[in-house]
N, CA and C atoms as an extended XYZ file, in Angstrom:
216
Properties=species:S:1:pos:R:3:atomname:S:1:resname:S:1:resid:I:1 pbc="F F F"
N        70.782       25.302      122.205 N   UNK     1
C        70.412       25.538      120.804 CA  UNK     1
C        69.059       24.655      120.624 C   UNK     1
N        68.110       24.323      119.970 N   UNK     2
C        67.254       23.569      119.220 CA  UNK     2
C        67.996       23.294      118.048 C   UNK     2
N        67.469       21.972      117.472 N   UNK     3
C        68.216       21.368      116.279 CA  UNK     3
C        66.206       21.479      115.284 C   UNK     3
N        66.304       21.551      114.126 N   UNK     4
C        65.310       20.625      113.716 CA  UNK     4
C        65.369       20.389      112.479 C   UNK     4
N        64.802       19.186      112.326 N   UNK     5
C        64.766       18.664      110.914 CA  UNK     5
C        64.025       18.543      109.937 C   UNK     5
N        63.604       18.030      108.612 N   UNK     6
C        62.640       18.232      107.938 CA  UNK     6
C        62.873       17.110      106.878 C   UNK     6
N        61.713       16.307      106.705 N   UNK     7
C        61.781       15.150      105.834 CA  UNK     7
C        60.080       14.815      105.650 C   UNK     7
N        60.389       14.175      104.281 N   UNK     8
C        59.375       13.713      103.995 CA  UNK     8
C        58.555       12.306      104.959 C   UNK     8
N        57.305       12.800      104.910 N   UNK     9
C        56.576       11.488      105.828 CA  UNK     9
C        55.842       10.761      104.916 C   UNK     9
N        55.987        9.398      104.884 N   UNK    10
C        54.951        8.352      104.595 CA  UNK    10
C        53.813        8.010      104.899 C   UNK    10
N        53.227        8.094      103.452 N   UNK    11
C        51.495        7.743      103.723 CA  UNK    11
C        50.974        6.657      104.463 C   UNK    11
N        52.171        5.940      104.705 N   UNK    12
C        51.905        4.010      106.047 CA  UNK    12
C        52.310        4.823      107.274 C   UNK    12
N        52.985        5.877      107.792 N   UNK    13
C        53.721        6.536      108.722 CA  UNK    13
C        52.373        6.873      109.862 C   UNK    13
N        51.555        5.785      110.127 N   UNK    14
C        50.510        6.483      110.970 CA  UNK    14
C        50.727        7.374      112.415 C   UNK    14
N        51.745        6.907      112.577 N   UNK    15
C        52.269        7.953      114.029 CA  UNK    15
C        52.581        9.618      113.337 C   UNK    15
N        53.146        9.522      112.531 N   UNK    16
C        53.267       10.779      112.482 CA  UNK    16
C        51.830       11.501      111.603 C   UNK    16
N        51.248       10.645      110.891 N   UNK    17
C        49.849       11.110      109.891 CA  UNK    17
C        49.092       11.949      111.175 C   UNK    17
N        49.093       10.803      112.683 N   UNK    18
C        48.297       11.374      113.978 CA  UNK    18
C        48.900       12.561      114.005 C   UNK    18
N        50.113       12.920      113.996 N   UNK    19
C        50.546       13.810      114.663 CA  UNK    19
C        50.581       15.539      113.698 C   UNK    19
N        50.203       15.178      112.243 N   UNK    20
C        49.599       15.960      111.643 CA  UNK    20
C        48.614       16.281      111.827 C   UNK    20
N        47.587       15.288      111.800 N   UNK    21
C        46.185       15.821      111.920 CA  UNK    21
C        46.058       16.659      113.004 C   UNK    21
N        46.548       16.026      114.076 N   UNK    22
C        46.104       16.447      115.621 CA  UNK    22
C        46.600       18.211      114.909 C   UNK    22
N        47.937       18.233      114.684 N   UNK    23
C        48.225       19.686      114.273 CA  UNK    23
C        47.079       20.653      113.550 C   UNK    23
N        46.693       20.084      112.755 N   UNK    24
C        45.982       20.248      111.705 CA  UNK    24
C        44.674       20.722      112.320 C   UNK    24
N        44.340       20.011      113.353 N   UNK    25
C        42.620       19.630      113.718 CA  UNK    25
C        42.770       21.101      114.939 C   UNK    25
N        44.007       21.451      115.440 N   UNK    26
C        44.082       22.929      116.538 CA  UNK    26
C        44.029       23.997      115.548 C   UNK    26
N        44.283       24.119      114.235 N   UNK    27
C        43.929       25.188      113.595 CA  UNK    27
C        41.852       25.060      112.859 C   UNK    27
N        41.609       24.041      112.872 N   UNK    28
C        40.039       23.617      112.710 CA  UNK    28
C        40.203       23.330      110.926 C   UNK    28
N        41.045       22.818      110.761 N   UNK    29
C        41.371       22.165      109.628 CA  UNK    29
C        41.449       20.486      109.426 C   UNK    29
N        41.482       20.201      108.165 N   UNK    30
C        41.999       18.730      108.325 CA  UNK    30
C        42.474       18.148      107.187 C   UNK    30
N        43.237       17.373      106.997 N   UNK    31
C        44.158       16.874      106.058 CA  UNK    31
C        43.473       16.373      104.419 C   UNK    31
N        43.881       17.161      103.419 N   UNK    32
C        43.206       16.277      102.130 CA  UNK    32
C        43.552       15.073      101.576 C   UNK    32
N        42.334       13.990      101.428 N   UNK    33
C        42.937       12.932      101.192 CA  UNK    33
C        43.752       12.495       99.878 C   UNK    33
N        43.994       13.807       99.110 N   UNK    34
C        44.324       13.539       98.012 CA  UNK    34
C        46.189       13.974       97.681 C   UNK    34
N        46.246       14.630       98.887 N   UNK    35
C        47.688       14.744       98.785 CA  UNK    35
C        48.738       14.234       97.909 C   UNK    35
N        49.935       14.431       97.661 N   UNK    36
C        50.951       14.119       96.467 CA  UNK    36
C        52.025       13.555       97.430 C   UNK    36
N        51.845       14.783       98.302 N   UNK    37
C        53.493       14.889       98.898 CA  UNK    37
C        53.516       14.902      100.526 C   UNK    37
N        54.063       14.863      101.071 N   UNK    38
C        53.922       15.520      102.725 CA  UNK    38
C        55.480       15.543      103.320 C   UNK    38
N        55.485       16.400      103.565 N   UNK    39
C        56.690       16.602      104.760 CA  UNK    39
C        56.490       17.383      105.902 C   UNK    39
N        57.078       17.250      106.399 N   UNK    40
C        57.320       17.768      107.932 CA  UNK    40
C        58.682       18.412      108.896 C   UNK    40
N        58.583       19.311      109.663 N   UNK    41
C        59.749       20.140      110.739 CA  UNK    41
C        59.559       18.690      112.067 C   UNK    41
N        60.256       18.449      112.045 N   UNK    42
C        60.936       17.785      113.374 CA  UNK    42
C        61.709       18.365      114.594 C   UNK    42
N        61.031       18.161      115.740 N   UNK    43
C        62.066       18.856      116.669 CA  UNK    43
C        62.886       17.524      117.319 C   UNK    43
N        63.683       18.011      118.109 N   UNK    44
C        64.797       16.854      118.721 CA  UNK    44
C        64.127       15.441      119.356 C   UNK    44
N        63.204       15.661      119.587 N   UNK    45
C        62.297       14.061      120.316 CA  UNK    45
C        61.859       13.521      118.948 C   UNK    45
N        62.119       14.403      117.824 N   UNK    46
C        61.317       13.722      116.032 CA  UNK    46
C        59.995       14.087      116.297 C   UNK    46
N        59.320       15.377      117.443 N   UNK    47
C        57.752       15.006      117.416 CA  UNK    47
C        57.685       16.277      115.770 C   UNK    47
N        56.273       15.837      115.112 N   UNK    48
C        56.301       17.335      114.663 CA  UNK    48
C        55.417       18.363      114.712 C   UNK    48
N        56.348       19.474      114.441 N   UNK    49
C        56.433       20.939      114.792 CA  UNK    49
C        55.806       21.123      113.631 C   UNK    49
N        55.680       21.239      112.625 N   UNK    50
C        54.960       21.951      110.927 CA  UNK    50
C        55.142       21.091      110.487 C   UNK    50
N        54.478       21.320      109.109 N   UNK    51
C        54.441       20.575      108.185 CA  UNK    51
C        53.961       21.076      106.924 C   UNK    51
N        54.191       20.659      105.822 N   UNK    52
C        53.767       21.023      104.179 CA  UNK    52
C        53.354       19.403      103.329 C   UNK    52
N        52.744       20.297      102.663 N   UNK    53
C        51.863       19.991      101.635 CA  UNK    53
C        52.299       19.608      100.217 C   UNK    53
N        51.751       18.845       99.345 N   UNK    54
C        51.930       19.366       97.731 CA  UNK    54
C        50.504       18.589       97.183 C   UNK    54
N        49.731       19.202       96.636 N   UNK    55
C        48.718       18.467       95.746 CA  UNK    55
C        49.210       18.834       94.175 C   UNK    55
N        49.145       17.699       93.395 N   UNK    56
C        49.704       17.928       92.062 CA  UNK    56
C        48.478       18.529       90.934 C   UNK    56
N        48.468       19.352       90.569 N   UNK    57
C        46.938       19.557       89.618 CA  UNK    57
C        47.468       18.490       88.254 C   UNK    57
N        46.597       18.559       87.529 N   UNK    58
C        47.295       17.798       86.417 CA  UNK    58
C        47.226       18.765       85.255 C   UNK    58
N        47.831       18.850       84.235 N   UNK    59
C        47.830       19.808       83.052 CA  UNK    59
C        46.553       19.322       82.289 C   UNK    59
N        46.859       18.087       82.027 N   UNK    60
C        45.926       17.511       81.013 CA  UNK    60
C        44.426       17.954       81.109 C   UNK    60
N        44.215       17.998       82.348 N   UNK    61
C        42.450       18.730       82.565 CA  UNK    61
C        42.704       19.866       82.183 C   UNK    61
N        43.776       20.516       82.063 N   UNK    62
C        43.304       22.049       82.227 CA  UNK    62
C        43.710       22.542       80.794 C   UNK    62
N        44.411       21.337       79.636 N   UNK    63
C        44.138       21.728       78.618 CA  UNK    63
C        43.005       21.339       77.960 C   UNK    63
N        42.033       20.424       78.508 N   UNK    64
C        40.955       19.926       78.309 CA  UNK    64
C        40.218       21.399       78.189 C   UNK    64
N        40.383       22.055       79.096 N   UNK    65
C        38.995       23.240       79.155 CA  UNK    65
C        39.848       24.163       78.690 C   UNK    65
N        40.461       24.471       78.350 N   UNK    66
C        41.102       25.515       77.221 CA  UNK    66
C        42.052       25.428       76.546 C   UNK    66
N        41.394       24.901       75.307 N   UNK    67
C        42.460       24.182       74.032 CA  UNK    67
C        42.847       25.393       73.876 C   UNK    67
N        43.846       24.750       72.867 N   UNK    68
C        45.131       25.922       72.252 CA  UNK    68
C        44.521       26.113       70.897 C   UNK    68
N        44.920       27.819       70.909 N   UNK    69
C        44.520       28.518       69.940 CA  UNK    69
C        44.974       28.005       68.616 C   UNK    69
N        44.333       27.545       67.517 N   UNK    70
C        44.615       27.826       66.159 CA  UNK    70
C        44.672       25.987       66.091 C   UNK    70
N        44.313       25.235       66.990 N   UNK    71
C        44.316       23.384       66.822 CA  UNK    71
C        42.377       23.424       66.709 C   UNK    71
N        42.354       22.460       65.995 N   UNK    72
C        40.888       22.237       65.632 CA  UNK    72
C        40.175       20.616       66.513 C   UNK    72
C-alpha cells in the first residue's frame, strides 16, 4: 500500500521547487511568481507527485474598483 503525505513547500526549498516546475512543465505551464502559498503531495520517497497553490487577491483593490453604494 502506498503512503502519501501533504505539506507546505517553502519558497527557499530549491529542490522541491525544481520538482514542481518539472511537473508543471510536463503540462505546458509554469509556476506563477506571485504565489502566496504552495503545498505538495509527496510519495514514500518524498518525491512530489502533485501540488496545489494559493494566490491571494487583495480585497482593497476590488473595493476601489467597486465603490460601496451610498458612500461618497
